[in-house]
C-alpha positions in Angstrom: -16.6 18.2 -16.0 -14.0 16.5 -13.7 -15.6 13.8 -11.2 -14.5 13.6 -7.8 -14.0 10.1 -6.6 -14.8 8.9 -3.3 -13.6 6.7 -1.0 -15.9 2.8 -1.4 -15.4 2.6 2.0 -16.3 5.9 4.4 -18.2 7.8 0.5 -16.1 10.6 1.4 -13.9 12.5 -1.4 -10.5 11.4 -1.9 -8.1 13.9 -2.8 -4.3 13.2 -3.3 -5.1 9.3 -3.5 -2.7 7.0 -2.0 -3.1 3.6 -2.8 -3.7 0.1 -0.8 -0.9 -1.1 -2.7 1.5 1.6 -1.5 0.0 1.5 1.7 0.2 -2.1 1.9 4.0 -2.2 1.1 4.6 0.2 4.1 2.7 -1.7 6.6 4.3 -5.4 5.5 8.0 -4.1 5.7 7.0 -2.5 8.9 5.0 -6.1 10.4 8.0 -8.0 9.1 10.5 -6.3 10.9 8.1 -6.9 14.5 6.1 -10.0 14.0 7.2 -12.3 10.8 4.3 -14.8 11.5 1.4 -12.3 11.5 2.4 -10.8 7.9 0.8 -14.1 6.1 -2.2 -13.3 7.4 -2.0 -9.6 6.8 -1.3 -10.2 3.3 -4.8 -12.6 3.3 -6.5 -9.3 5.0 -5.0 -7.2 2.7 -6.1 -9.2 -0.5 -9.7 -9.4 0.8 -10.4 -6.0 1.2 -8.8 -5.2 -2.3 -11.0 -7.8 -3.8 -14.4 -6.5 -1.8 -13.9 -3.1 -2.7 -12.6 -3.3 -6.0 -14.4 -1.8 -8.8 -14.0 -1.3 -12.7 -16.2 1.8 -12.8 -13.8 3.7 -9.8 -10.5 4.4 -10.6 -8.2 6.7 -9.5 -4.1 7.0 -9.9 -1.9 6.8 -6.8 0.4 10.0 -5.5 3.3 7.6 -5.0 3.6 5.0 -7.4 1.6 6.5 -10.1 -0.1 3.5 -11.4 -3.8 3.9 -11.6 -5.8 0.9 -9.1 -9.3 0.1 -9.0 -9.6 -0.1 -5.2 -10.2 3.1 -4.3 -10.2 3.5 -0.5 -8.9 6.5 1.6 -5.3 6.1 3.6 -7.7 6.8 6.7 -10.4 4.2 5.5 -7.4 1.0 5.0 -5.3 2.1 8.0 -8.1 1.9 10.1 -9.2 -1.5 9.1 -6.0 -2.4 9.3 -5.6 -1.1 13.0 -8.7 -2.6 13.7 -7.5 -6.1 12.0 -4.6 -5.9 14.1 -6.1 -5.0 17.2 -8.3 -8.2 17.2 -4.9 -10.2 16.5 -2.7 -8.6 19.2 -3.8 -5.6 21.2 0.4 -4.8 21.9 1.1 -4.5 18.4 -2.0 -2.6 17.9 -0.7 -0.2 20.3 2.7 0.0 18.4 1.0 0.2 14.9 -0.7 3.5 16.1 2.2 5.4 17.2 3.0 5.1 13.7 0.2 5.2 11.7 -1.5 7.6 13.9 -4.9 8.7 12.4 -6.7 9.0 16.1 -8.7 6.4 15.6 -8.9 6.0 19.3 -10.0 10.1 19.7 -7.8 10.2 22.3 -6.2 13.3 20.3 -2.5 13.7 18.8 -1.0 15.9 22.1 0.3 13.6 25.2 -1.6 15.4 27.8 -5.0 14.9 26.0 -5.6 11.5 27.0 -9.2 11.9 26.9 -11.1 14.1 24.6 -14.0 16.5 26.6 -14.4 18.4 24.0 -18.2 20.7 24.9 -19.7 22.6 22.0 -19.7 26.5 21.7 -22.7 28.0 20.5 -21.9 31.4 19.6 -25.3 33.6 19.5 -26.1 37.6 18.9 -25.8 39.5 22.2 -29.1 41.3 21.1 -32.2 39.1 20.9 -35.2 40.1 18.7 -38.7 39.3 18.3 -40.7 39.9 16.1 -44.4 41.3 17.7 -45.0 41.3 21.4 -45.3 44.2 23.9 -43.2 46.2 24.9 -42.0 46.1 28.6 -41.1 49.8 28.8 -43.9 51.5 27.5 -46.9 48.5 27.4 -47.8 49.3 23.8 -47.5 46.6 20.9 -44.2 46.5 18.9 -43.1 44.4 16.1 -39.4 45.5 16.9 -38.9 44.1 20.3 -34.9 43.6 21.4 -33.6 42.8 24.6 -31.9 45.1 26.5 -30.4 44.5 30.2 -33.3 41.7 30.7 -36.5 43.8 29.2 -38.0 43.3 26.0 -38.0 47.2 24.6 -39.6 48.7 21.6 -37.4 50.9 19.0 -38.5 53.9 20.9 -38.3 53.0 24.5 -34.5 52.1 23.5 -33.7 55.4 22.6 
């Protein structure tokens, strides 16, 4: 039986695992090209995350570097932690980070015209409503099979 590896932060299953070390290399390269002074702080932050979420019991193989790691965080959780860490350090740098490593952390959507998400729940109901028992509004008799038609509750014989 194959076990499913879960992220140690969000507890969701991790499929096609991309390790935090590969993500770290990409983010470090990006940070060094923009703001070299924050890079040392980021390395400390990264090591702190590794220490906090490492586990000998929970290991996974990276799809990119093919190494097995014992720090299993899904890419979303790791990049989200990095985003909020950068956000607290430098908001302008965080804005640049979001454009490159976008997991829609702020819930604004991916399309430029979607500035704020305003989704409304859609409830799908059958047009035909049923009641188990009651009084038919057509004939006045008790029925166990009432259905609404044109705004009134009818038994089977009145519906025909």
